[in-house]
VOZAGU-599788 format. One record per residue: residue number from 1; x, y, z of N, C-alpha, C in turn. Coordinates in steps of 0.05 Angstrom, whole numbers, padded with zeros to 5 digits. Atoms other than C-alpha are relative to their C-alpha. Layout:
N
<pt num="NUM" n_px="X" n_py="Y" n_pz="Z" ca_px="X" ca_py="Y" ca_pz="Z" c_px="X" c_py="Y" c_pz="Z"/>
...
***
This chain:
145
<pt num="1" n_px="00019" n_py="-00021" n_pz="-00005" ca_px="02189" ca_py="01657" ca_pz="01664" c_px="-00025" c_py="-00004" c_pz="-00017"/>
<pt num="2" n_px="00025" n_py="00003" n_pz="00015" ca_px="02116" ca_py="01653" ca_pz="01643" c_px="-00009" c_py="00026" c_pz="-00011"/>
<pt num="3" n_px="00011" n_py="-00025" n_pz="00010" ca_px="02075" ca_py="01704" ca_pz="01607" c_px="-00016" c_py="00014" c_pz="00021"/>
<pt num="4" n_px="00016" n_py="-00013" n_pz="-00021" ca_px="02040" ca_py="01718" ca_pz="01673" c_px="00018" c_py="00018" c_pz="00017"/>
<pt num="5" n_px="-00017" n_py="-00018" n_pz="-00015" ca_px="02101" ca_py="01751" ca_pz="01705" c_px="00021" c_py="00011" c_pz="-00018"/>
<pt num="6" n_px="-00021" n_py="-00013" n_pz="00015" ca_px="02155" ca_py="01796" ca_pz="01681" c_px="00026" c_py="-00001" c_pz="00017"/>
<pt num="7" n_px="-00025" n_py="00000" n_pz="-00015" ca_px="02228" ca_py="01799" ca_pz="01699" c_px="00000" c_py="00022" c_pz="00021"/>
<pt num="8" n_px="00002" n_py="-00022" n_pz="-00019" ca_px="02213" ca_py="01866" ca_pz="01734" c_px="-00015" c_py="-00010" c_pz="00025"/>
<pt num="9" n_px="00015" n_py="00011" n_pz="-00023" ca_px="02161" ca_py="01831" ca_pz="01778" c_px="00016" c_py="-00020" c_pz="00015"/>
<pt num="10" n_px="-00017" n_py="00020" n_pz="-00013" ca_px="02208" ca_py="01773" ca_pz="01792" c_px="00022" c_py="00012" c_pz="00016"/>
<pt num="11" n_px="-00021" n_py="-00014" n_pz="-00015" ca_px="02263" ca_py="01821" ca_pz="01813" c_px="-00012" c_py="00013" c_pz="00025"/>
<pt num="12" n_px="00013" n_py="-00012" n_pz="-00023" ca_px="02214" ca_py="01858" ca_pz="01859" c_px="-00006" c_py="-00021" c_pz="00021"/>
<pt num="13" n_px="00005" n_py="00022" n_pz="-00018" ca_px="02193" ca_py="01792" ca_pz="01890" c_px="00026" c_py="-00009" c_pz="00013"/>
<pt num="14" n_px="-00026" n_py="00007" n_pz="-00011" ca_px="02266" ca_py="01774" ca_pz="01899" c_px="00010" c_py="00019" c_pz="00021"/>
<pt num="15" n_px="-00008" n_py="-00021" n_pz="-00019" ca_px="02279" ca_py="01840" ca_pz="01934" c_px="-00016" c_py="-00004" c_pz="00026"/>
<pt num="16" n_px="00016" n_py="00004" n_pz="-00024" ca_px="02222" ca_py="01825" ca_pz="01982" c_px="00009" c_py="-00026" c_pz="00015"/>
<pt num="17" n_px="-00011" n_py="00024" n_pz="-00013" ca_px="02249" ca_py="01754" ca_pz="01994" c_px="00025" c_py="00007" c_pz="00016"/>
<pt num="18" n_px="-00024" n_py="-00008" n_pz="-00014" ca_px="02316" ca_py="01785" ca_pz="02013" c_px="-00007" c_py="00015" c_pz="00026"/>
<pt num="19" n_px="00008" n_py="-00014" n_pz="-00024" ca_px="02280" ca_py="01831" ca_pz="02062" c_px="-00010" c_py="-00019" c_pz="00021"/>
<pt num="20" n_px="00009" n_py="00020" n_pz="-00019" ca_px="02246" ca_py="01771" ca_pz="02094" c_px="00023" c_py="-00015" c_pz="00012"/>
<pt num="21" n_px="-00023" n_py="00015" n_pz="-00010" ca_px="02311" ca_py="01733" ca_pz="02099" c_px="00016" c_py="00017" c_pz="00019"/>
<pt num="22" n_px="-00014" n_py="-00018" n_pz="-00018" ca_px="02345" ca_py="01793" ca_pz="02130" c_px="-00015" c_py="00004" c_pz="00026"/>
<pt num="23" n_px="00016" n_py="-00004" n_pz="-00024" ca_px="02288" ca_py="01803" ca_pz="02179" c_px="00002" c_py="-00024" c_pz="00019"/>
<pt num="24" n_px="-00002" n_py="00025" n_pz="-00016" ca_px="02295" ca_py="01731" ca_pz="02203" c_px="00030" c_py="-00006" c_pz="00006"/>
<pt num="25" n_px="-00029" n_py="00004" n_pz="-00005" ca_px="02372" ca_py="01736" ca_pz="02203" c_px="00010" c_py="-00027" c_pz="-00011"/>
<pt num="26" n_px="-00007" n_py="00025" n_pz="00011" ca_px="02379" ca_py="01676" ca_pz="02157" c_px="00019" c_py="00003" c_pz="-00024"/>
<pt num="27" n_px="-00017" n_py="00001" n_pz="00024" ca_px="02431" ca_py="01657" ca_pz="02105" c_px="-00019" c_py="-00011" c_pz="-00022"/>
<pt num="28" n_px="00015" n_py="00011" n_pz="00022" ca_px="02407" ca_py="01636" ca_pz="02036" c_px="-00005" c_py="-00030" c_pz="00004"/>
<pt num="29" n_px="00002" n_py="00029" n_pz="-00004" ca_px="02420" ca_py="01563" ca_pz="02054" c_px="-00021" c_py="-00005" c_pz="00022"/>
<pt num="30" n_px="00020" n_py="00004" n_pz="-00022" ca_px="02379" ca_py="01570" ca_pz="02119" c_px="-00028" c_py="00006" c_pz="-00010"/>
<pt num="31" n_px="00026" n_py="-00007" n_pz="00011" ca_px="02322" ca_py="01604" ca_pz="02082" c_px="-00010" c_py="-00022" c_pz="-00018"/>
<pt num="32" n_px="00007" n_py="00022" n_pz="00018" ca_px="02322" ca_py="01550" ca_pz="02028" c_px="-00009" c_py="-00024" c_pz="00016"/>
<pt num="33" n_px="00007" n_py="00023" n_pz="-00017" ca_px="02320" ca_py="01496" ca_pz="02082" c_px="-00028" c_py="00004" c_pz="00012"/>
<pt num="34" n_px="00027" n_py="-00006" n_pz="-00012" ca_px="02260" ca_py="01530" ca_pz="02116" c_px="-00022" c_py="-00003" c_pz="-00020"/>
<pt num="35" n_px="00020" n_py="00001" n_pz="00021" ca_px="02224" ca_py="01533" ca_pz="02050" c_px="-00002" c_py="-00027" c_pz="-00013"/>
<pt num="36" n_px="00000" n_py="00026" n_pz="00011" ca_px="02241" ca_py="01462" ca_pz="02031" c_px="00009" c_py="-00001" c_pz="-00029"/>
<pt num="37" n_px="-00010" n_py="-00001" n_pz="00027" ca_px="02278" ca_py="01480" ca_pz="01967" c_px="00031" c_py="00000" c_pz="00001"/>
<pt num="38" n_px="-00030" n_py="00000" n_pz="00001" ca_px="02351" ca_py="01477" ca_pz="01944" c_px="00010" c_py="00029" c_pz="00003"/>
<pt num="39" n_px="-00013" n_py="-00027" n_pz="-00003" ca_px="02398" ca_py="01535" ca_pz="01959" c_px="00001" c_py="00014" c_pz="-00028"/>
<pt num="40" n_px="-00002" n_py="-00012" n_pz="00027" ca_px="02407" ca_py="01545" ca_pz="01884" c_px="-00027" c_py="00011" c_pz="-00009"/>
<pt num="41" n_px="00027" n_py="-00009" n_pz="00007" ca_px="02332" ca_py="01550" ca_pz="01872" c_px="-00007" c_py="00025" c_pz="00015"/>
<pt num="42" n_px="00006" n_py="-00024" n_pz="-00016" ca_px="02325" ca_py="01600" ca_pz="01929" c_px="00016" c_py="00024" c_pz="-00011"/>
<pt num="43" n_px="-00017" n_py="-00022" n_pz="00010" ca_px="02383" ca_py="01642" ca_pz="01903" c_px="-00011" c_py="00011" c_pz="-00026"/>
<pt num="44" n_px="00012" n_py="-00009" n_pz="00025" ca_px="02350" ca_py="01644" ca_pz="01834" c_px="-00025" c_py="00017" c_pz="00005"/>
<pt num="45" n_px="00024" n_py="-00016" n_pz="-00006" ca_px="02285" ca_py="01669" ca_pz="01865" c_px="00008" c_py="00027" c_pz="00011"/>
<pt num="46" n_px="-00008" n_py="-00025" n_pz="-00013" ca_px="02321" ca_py="01721" ca_pz="01907" c_px="00012" c_py="00020" c_pz="-00021"/>
<pt num="47" n_px="-00011" n_py="-00017" n_pz="00021" ca_px="02358" ca_py="01747" ca_pz="01845" c_px="-00020" c_py="00008" c_pz="-00021"/>
<pt num="48" n_px="00021" n_py="-00006" n_pz="00020" ca_px="02293" ca_py="01750" ca_pz="01806" c_px="00005" c_py="-00014" c_pz="-00026"/>
<pt num="49" n_px="-00007" n_py="00014" n_pz="00024" ca_px="02320" ca_py="01700" ca_pz="01756" c_px="-00020" c_py="-00023" c_pz="-00006"/>
<pt num="50" n_px="00019" n_py="00022" n_pz="00003" ca_px="02263" ca_py="01650" ca_pz="01766" c_px="-00027" c_py="00009" c_pz="00012"/>
<pt num="51" n_px="00027" n_py="-00006" n_pz="-00009" ca_px="02188" ca_py="01659" ca_pz="01773" c_px="-00006" c_py="-00018" c_pz="00025"/>
<pt num="52" n_px="00005" n_py="00015" n_pz="-00025" ca_px="02167" ca_py="01638" ca_pz="01844" c_px="-00023" c_py="-00020" c_pz="-00004"/>
<pt num="53" n_px="00020" n_py="00020" n_pz="00001" ca_px="02129" ca_py="01574" ca_pz="01848" c_px="-00020" c_py="00004" c_pz="00023"/>
<pt num="54" n_px="00021" n_py="-00003" n_pz="-00020" ca_px="02063" ca_py="01573" ca_pz="01886" c_px="00007" c_py="-00015" c_pz="00026"/>
<pt num="55" n_px="-00008" n_py="00015" n_pz="-00024" ca_px="02092" ca_py="01520" ca_pz="01933" c_px="00019" c_py="00016" c_pz="00018"/>
<pt num="56" n_px="-00019" n_py="-00017" n_pz="-00015" ca_px="02147" ca_py="01569" ca_pz="01954" c_px="-00016" c_py="00022" c_pz="00014"/>
<pt num="57" n_px="00016" n_py="-00021" n_pz="-00012" ca_px="02096" ca_py="01624" ca_pz="01966" c_px="-00016" c_py="-00012" c_pz="00023"/>
<pt num="58" n_px="00014" n_py="00012" n_pz="-00022" ca_px="02055" ca_py="01576" ca_pz="02008" c_px="00018" c_py="-00006" c_pz="00024"/>
<pt num="59" n_px="-00019" n_py="00005" n_pz="-00022" ca_px="02117" ca_py="01556" ca_pz="02048" c_px="00007" c_py="00025" c_pz="00015"/>
<pt num="60" n_px="-00005" n_py="-00026" n_pz="-00014" ca_px="02132" ca_py="01629" ca_pz="02062" c_px="-00022" c_py="00007" c_pz="00019"/>
<pt num="61" n_px="00024" n_py="-00006" n_pz="-00017" ca_px="02062" ca_py="01636" ca_pz="02090" c_px="-00001" c_py="-00020" c_pz="00023"/>
<pt num="62" n_px="00005" n_py="00020" n_pz="-00021" ca_px="02057" ca_py="01570" ca_pz="02128" c_px="00023" c_py="-00004" c_pz="00019"/>
<pt num="63" n_px="-00023" n_py="00005" n_pz="-00017" ca_px="02128" ca_py="01566" ca_pz="02155" c_px="00011" c_py="00025" c_pz="00013"/>
<pt num="64" n_px="-00012" n_py="-00025" n_pz="-00010" ca_px="02147" ca_py="01639" ca_pz="02165" c_px="-00022" c_py="00021" c_pz="00005"/>
<pt num="65" n_px="00022" n_py="-00019" n_pz="-00004" ca_px="02078" ca_py="01673" ca_pz="02168" c_px="00002" c_py="00026" c_pz="-00015"/>
<pt num="66" n_px="-00003" n_py="-00024" n_pz="00017" ca_px="02095" ca_py="01722" ca_pz="02112" c_px="-00025" c_py="00002" c_pz="-00017"/>
<pt num="67" n_px="00024" n_py="-00006" n_pz="00015" ca_px="02036" ca_py="01755" ca_pz="02079" c_px="00005" c_py="-00005" c_pz="-00030"/>
<pt num="68" n_px="-00006" n_py="00006" n_pz="00028" ca_px="02033" ca_py="01725" ca_pz="02008" c_px="-00007" c_py="00024" c_pz="-00018"/>
<pt num="69" n_px="00007" n_py="-00023" n_pz="00017" ca_px="02000" ca_py="01788" ca_pz="01980" c_px="00024" c_py="00020" c_pz="00000"/>
<pt num="70" n_px="-00024" n_py="-00018" n_pz="-00001" ca_px="02060" ca_py="01829" ca_pz="02004" c_px="00023" c_py="-00011" c_pz="-00017"/>
<pt num="71" n_px="-00022" n_py="00011" n_pz="00017" ca_px="02109" ca_py="01781" ca_pz="01972" c_px="-00005" c_py="00005" c_pz="-00029"/>
<pt num="72" n_px="00007" n_py="-00003" n_pz="00028" ca_px="02072" ca_py="01786" ca_pz="01906" c_px="00000" c_py="00029" c_pz="-00009"/>
<pt num="73" n_px="00005" n_py="-00027" n_pz="00009" ca_px="02055" ca_py="01860" ca_pz="01904" c_px="00010" c_py="00022" c_pz="00018"/>
<pt num="74" n_px="-00009" n_py="-00021" n_pz="-00018" ca_px="02085" ca_py="01897" ca_pz="01963" c_px="-00024" c_py="00014" c_pz="00013"/>
<pt num="75" n_px="-00021" n_py="-00020" n_pz="00004" ca_px="02083" ca_py="01955" ca_pz="01979" c_px="00019" c_py="00000" c_pz="00023"/>
<pt num="76" n_px="-00019" n_py="-00004" n_pz="-00022" ca_px="02141" ca_py="01975" ca_pz="02022" c_px="00023" c_py="-00020" c_pz="00000"/>
<pt num="77" n_px="-00024" n_py="00016" n_pz="-00002" ca_px="02209" ca_py="01946" ca_pz="02038" c_px="00000" c_py="-00018" c_pz="00024"/>
<pt num="78" n_px="00000" n_py="00016" n_pz="-00024" ca_px="02192" ca_py="01918" ca_pz="02106" c_px="-00020" c_py="-00022" c_pz="-00003"/>
<pt num="79" n_px="00019" n_py="00022" n_pz="00003" ca_px="02161" ca_py="01849" ca_pz="02108" c_px="-00026" c_py="00004" c_pz="00016"/>
<pt num="80" n_px="00027" n_py="-00001" n_pz="-00013" ca_px="02087" ca_py="01845" ca_pz="02124" c_px="-00006" c_py="-00029" c_pz="00007"/>
<pt num="81" n_px="00007" n_py="00027" n_pz="-00009" ca_px="02068" ca_py="01785" ca_pz="02165" c_px="-00030" c_py="-00005" c_pz="-00003"/>
<pt num="82" n_px="00028" n_py="00008" n_pz="00004" ca_px="02004" ca_py="01747" ca_pz="02154" c_px="-00017" c_py="00009" c_pz="00024"/>
<pt num="83" n_px="00017" n_py="-00010" n_pz="-00021" ca_px="01947" ca_py="01777" ca_pz="02193" c_px="00004" c_py="00029" c_pz="00007"/>
<pt num="84" n_px="-00004" n_py="-00028" n_pz="-00005" ca_px="01977" ca_py="01847" ca_pz="02196" c_px="-00017" c_py="00017" c_pz="-00018"/>
<pt num="85" n_px="00014" n_py="-00016" n_pz="00020" ca_px="01942" ca_py="01871" ca_pz="02134" c_px="-00030" c_py="-00005" c_pz="00003"/>
<pt num="86" n_px="00030" n_py="00003" n_pz="-00001" ca_px="01867" ca_py="01884" ca_pz="02143" c_px="-00011" c_py="00022" c_pz="-00018"/>
<pt num="87" n_px="00013" n_py="-00019" n_pz="00017" ca_px="01825" ca_py="01917" ca_pz="02090" c_px="-00026" c_py="00009" c_pz="00012"/>
<pt num="88" n_px="00026" n_py="-00011" n_pz="-00007" ca_px="01768" ca_py="01962" ca_pz="02107" c_px="-00017" c_py="00001" c_pz="-00025"/>
<pt num="89" n_px="00016" n_py="00003" n_pz="00024" ca_px="01717" ca_py="01940" ca_pz="02056" c_px="-00017" c_py="00025" c_pz="-00007"/>
<pt num="90" n_px="00016" n_py="-00024" n_pz="00004" ca_px="01673" ca_py="02002" ca_pz="02065" c_px="00016" c_py="00022" c_pz="-00013"/>
<pt num="91" n_px="-00017" n_py="-00021" n_pz="00010" ca_px="01731" ca_py="02050" ca_pz="02053" c_px="00008" c_py="-00007" c_pz="-00029"/>
<pt num="92" n_px="-00008" n_py="00008" n_pz="00027" ca_px="01755" ca_py="02009" ca_pz="01993" c_px="-00023" c_py="00004" c_pz="-00020"/>
<pt num="93" n_px="00023" n_py="-00004" n_pz="00018" ca_px="01685" ca_py="02009" ca_pz="01962" c_px="-00005" c_py="00030" c_pz="-00006"/>
<pt num="94" n_px="00003" n_py="-00029" n_pz="00005" ca_px="01679" ca_py="02085" ca_pz="01971" c_px="00021" c_py="00011" c_pz="-00018"/>
<pt num="95" n_px="-00022" n_py="-00009" n_pz="00017" ca_px="01747" ca_py="02097" ca_pz="01940" c_px="-00004" c_py="-00009" c_pz="-00029"/>
<pt num="96" n_px="00005" n_py="00010" n_pz="00028" ca_px="01731" ca_py="02053" ca_pz="01880" c_px="-00023" c_py="00016" c_pz="-00013"/>
<pt num="97" n_px="00023" n_py="-00015" n_pz="00011" ca_px="01664" ca_py="02089" ca_pz="01871" c_px="00009" c_py="00028" c_pz="-00007"/>
<pt num="98" n_px="-00009" n_py="-00027" n_pz="00006" ca_px="01698" ca_py="02157" ca_pz="01875" c_px="00018" c_py="00001" c_pz="-00025"/>
<pt num="99" n_px="-00018" n_py="00002" n_pz="00023" ca_px="01752" ca_py="02137" ca_pz="01825" c_px="-00017" c_py="-00005" c_pz="-00026"/>
<pt num="100" n_px="00017" n_py="00006" n_pz="00023" ca_px="01700" ca_py="02107" ca_pz="01778" c_px="-00017" c_py="00024" c_pz="-00008"/>
<pt num="101" n_px="00016" n_py="-00023" n_pz="00005" ca_px="01655" ca_py="02168" ca_pz="01784" c_px="00017" c_py="00023" c_pz="-00012"/>
<pt num="102" n_px="-00018" n_py="-00021" n_pz="00010" ca_px="01713" ca_py="02216" ca_pz="01772" c_px="00009" c_py="-00005" c_pz="-00029"/>
<pt num="103" n_px="-00007" n_py="00007" n_pz="00027" ca_px="01735" ca_py="02179" ca_pz="01710" c_px="-00024" c_py="00003" c_pz="-00019"/>
<pt num="104" n_px="00024" n_py="-00002" n_pz="00017" ca_px="01664" ca_py="02176" ca_pz="01683" c_px="-00006" c_py="00029" c_pz="-00006"/>
<pt num="105" n_px="00006" n_py="-00029" n_pz="00004" ca_px="01653" ca_py="02251" ca_pz="01694" c_px="00021" c_py="00013" c_pz="-00018"/>
<pt num="106" n_px="-00020" n_py="-00012" n_pz="00017" ca_px="01719" ca_py="02268" ca_pz="01661" c_px="00003" c_py="-00013" c_pz="-00027"/>
<pt num="107" n_px="00000" n_py="00015" n_pz="00025" ca_px="01707" ca_py="02218" ca_pz="01605" c_px="00028" c_py="-00010" c_pz="-00007"/>
<pt num="108" n_px="-00027" n_py="00010" n_pz="00004" ca_px="01776" ca_py="02189" ca_pz="01615" c_px="00001" c_py="-00029" c_pz="00009"/>
<pt num="109" n_px="-00004" n_py="00027" n_pz="-00008" ca_px="01801" ca_py="02119" ca_pz="01623" c_px="00029" c_py="-00004" c_pz="00010"/>
<pt num="110" n_px="-00027" n_py="00007" n_pz="-00009" ca_px="01862" ca_py="02087" ca_pz="01656" c_px="00004" c_py="-00029" c_pz="-00007"/>
<pt num="111" n_px="-00007" n_py="00028" n_pz="00004" ca_px="01898" ca_py="02023" ca_pz="01640" c_px="-00005" c_py="-00014" c_pz="00027"/>
<pt num="112" n_px="00007" n_py="00014" n_pz="-00024" ca_px="01879" ca_py="01969" ca_pz="01691" c_px="00021" c_py="00001" c_pz="00022"/>
<pt num="113" n_px="-00021" n_py="00000" n_pz="-00021" ca_px="01947" ca_py="01968" ca_pz="01726" c_px="00003" c_py="00028" c_pz="00012"/>
<pt num="114" n_px="-00002" n_py="-00027" n_pz="-00010" ca_px="01947" ca_py="02044" ca_pz="01732" c_px="-00024" c_py="00006" c_pz="00018"/>
<pt num="115" n_px="00024" n_py="-00003" n_pz="-00016" ca_px="01875" ca_py="02043" ca_pz="01758" c_px="00004" c_py="-00014" c_pz="00027"/>
<pt num="116" n_px="-00005" n_py="00015" n_pz="-00024" ca_px="01894" ca_py="01990" ca_pz="01809" c_px="00019" c_py="00015" c_pz="00019"/>
<pt num="117" n_px="-00020" n_py="-00015" n_pz="-00016" ca_px="01954" ca_py="02030" ca_pz="01833" c_px="-00013" c_py="00025" c_pz="00012"/>
<pt num="118" n_px="00013" n_py="-00024" n_pz="-00010" ca_px="01912" ca_py="02094" ca_pz="01839" c_px="-00019" c_py="-00007" c_pz="00022"/>
<pt num="119" n_px="00019" n_py="00008" n_pz="-00021" ca_px="01858" ca_py="02058" ca_pz="01879" c_px="00015" c_py="-00008" c_pz="00025"/>
<pt num="120" n_px="-00016" n_py="00008" n_pz="-00024" ca_px="01911" ca_py="02027" ca_pz="01925" c_px="00011" c_py="00024" c_pz="00014"/>
<pt num="121" n_px="-00011" n_py="-00024" n_pz="-00013" ca_px="01945" ca_py="02094" ca_pz="01937" c_px="-00021" c_py="00017" c_pz="00013"/>
<pt num="122" n_px="00022" n_py="-00015" n_pz="-00011" ca_px="01879" ca_py="02129" ca_pz="01948" c_px="-00011" c_py="-00013" c_pz="00026"/>
<pt num="123" n_px="00009" n_py="00015" n_pz="-00023" ca_px="01856" ca_py="02075" ca_pz="01996" c_px="00019" c_py="00003" c_pz="00023"/>
<pt num="124" n_px="-00020" n_py="-00002" n_pz="-00021" ca_px="01921" ca_py="02077" ca_pz="02035" c_px="00000" c_py="00029" c_pz="00012"/>
<pt num="125" n_px="00002" n_py="-00027" n_pz="-00010" ca_px="01916" ca_py="02153" ca_pz="02040" c_px="-00024" c_py="00004" c_pz="00018"/>
<pt num="126" n_px="00024" n_py="-00003" n_pz="-00016" ca_px="01845" ca_py="02150" ca_pz="02065" c_px="00002" c_py="-00014" c_pz="00027"/>
<pt num="127" n_px="-00003" n_py="00015" n_pz="-00025" ca_px="01861" ca_py="02096" ca_pz="02117" c_px="00019" c_py="00015" c_pz="00018"/>
<pt num="128" n_px="-00021" n_py="-00014" n_pz="-00016" ca_px="01923" ca_py="02134" ca_pz="02140" c_px="-00012" c_py="00025" c_pz="00013"/>
<pt num="129" n_px="00011" n_py="-00025" n_pz="-00010" ca_px="01882" ca_py="02199" ca_pz="02149" c_px="-00026" c_py="-00005" c_pz="00014"/>
<pt num="130" n_px="00024" n_py="00006" n_pz="-00015" ca_px="01821" ca_py="02164" ca_pz="02178" c_px="-00026" c_py="00011" c_pz="-00012"/>
<pt num="131" n_px="00024" n_py="-00011" n_pz="00013" ca_px="01772" ca_py="02194" ca_pz="02128" c_px="00003" c_py="-00002" c_pz="-00030"/>
<pt num="132" n_px="00000" n_py="-00001" n_pz="00029" ca_px="01752" ca_py="02192" ca_pz="02056" c_px="00007" c_py="00029" c_pz="-00009"/>
<pt num="133" n_px="-00010" n_py="-00026" n_pz="00009" ca_px="01789" ca_py="02250" ca_pz="02023" c_px="-00007" c_py="00004" c_pz="-00029"/>
<pt num="134" n_px="00009" n_py="-00003" n_pz="00028" ca_px="01749" ca_py="02267" ca_pz="01960" c_px="00018" c_py="00019" c_pz="-00016"/>
<pt num="135" n_px="-00017" n_py="-00019" n_pz="00014" ca_px="01794" ca_py="02326" ca_pz="01943" c_px="00026" c_py="-00013" c_pz="-00008"/>
<pt num="136" n_px="-00025" n_py="00013" n_pz="00007" ca_px="01857" ca_py="02285" ca_pz="01946" c_px="-00004" c_py="-00021" c_pz="-00022"/>
<pt num="137" n_px="00005" n_py="00019" n_pz="00021" ca_px="01826" ca_py="02230" ca_pz="01904" c_px="-00004" c_py="00014" c_pz="-00027"/>
<pt num="138" n_px="00005" n_py="-00015" n_pz="00025" ca_px="01803" ca_py="02281" ca_pz="01853" c_px="00027" c_py="00010" c_pz="-00011"/>
<pt num="139" n_px="-00027" n_py="-00009" n_pz="00009" ca_px="01874" ca_py="02310" ca_pz="01850" c_px="00016" c_py="-00023" c_pz="-00011"/>
<pt num="140" n_px="-00014" n_py="00023" n_pz="00009" ca_px="01903" ca_py="02241" ca_pz="01842" c_px="-00010" c_py="-00008" c_pz="-00028"/>
<pt num="141" n_px="00012" n_py="00007" n_pz="00026" ca_px="01855" ca_py="02227" ca_pz="01784" c_px="00009" c_py="00020" c_pz="-00021"/>
<pt num="142" n_px="-00008" n_py="-00019" n_pz="00020" ca_px="01872" ca_py="02292" ca_pz="01749" c_px="00029" c_py="-00004" c_pz="-00008"/>
<pt num="143" n_px="-00028" n_py="00005" n_pz="00007" ca_px="01946" ca_py="02274" ca_pz="01752" c_px="00003" c_py="-00026" c_pz="-00016"/>
<pt num="144" n_px="-00003" n_py="00026" n_pz="00013" ca_px="01936" ca_py="02202" ca_pz="01730" c_px="-00013" c_py="-00003" c_pz="-00027"/>
<pt num="145" n_px="00015" n_py="00003" n_pz="00025" ca_px="01885" ca_py="02210" ca_pz="01674" c_px="00005" c_py="00023" c_pz="-00019"/>
***
């Protein structure tokens, strides 16, 4: 494990690998063969005992069309296939601006990972509801900061 990932992250990635394998109806040996790695290496990734190599992430994308961002960060338990995830840049920019403005006005700060999670959740909420929800974002900020 490197200093760039944690065992918690490796376990989460392993859980998502298992979800992909289940979605395709593959055994660990079949999945390893598709990815071009040994069964033992694959089992270590799935258990979160080994940090995933970039080559494996690329194989998931190129051979199974799995969204690499989903493998790394989620969210959700159901596999996201490449091309399914589309960001609305305008909505994302507005959400970031609202979060930034709210933090500046309240003179509060958030750790980067907490800020990223708040922005992601606010973005997903706005996309799901089809509109920028300033009130909801403000409430989220008051709870987070």
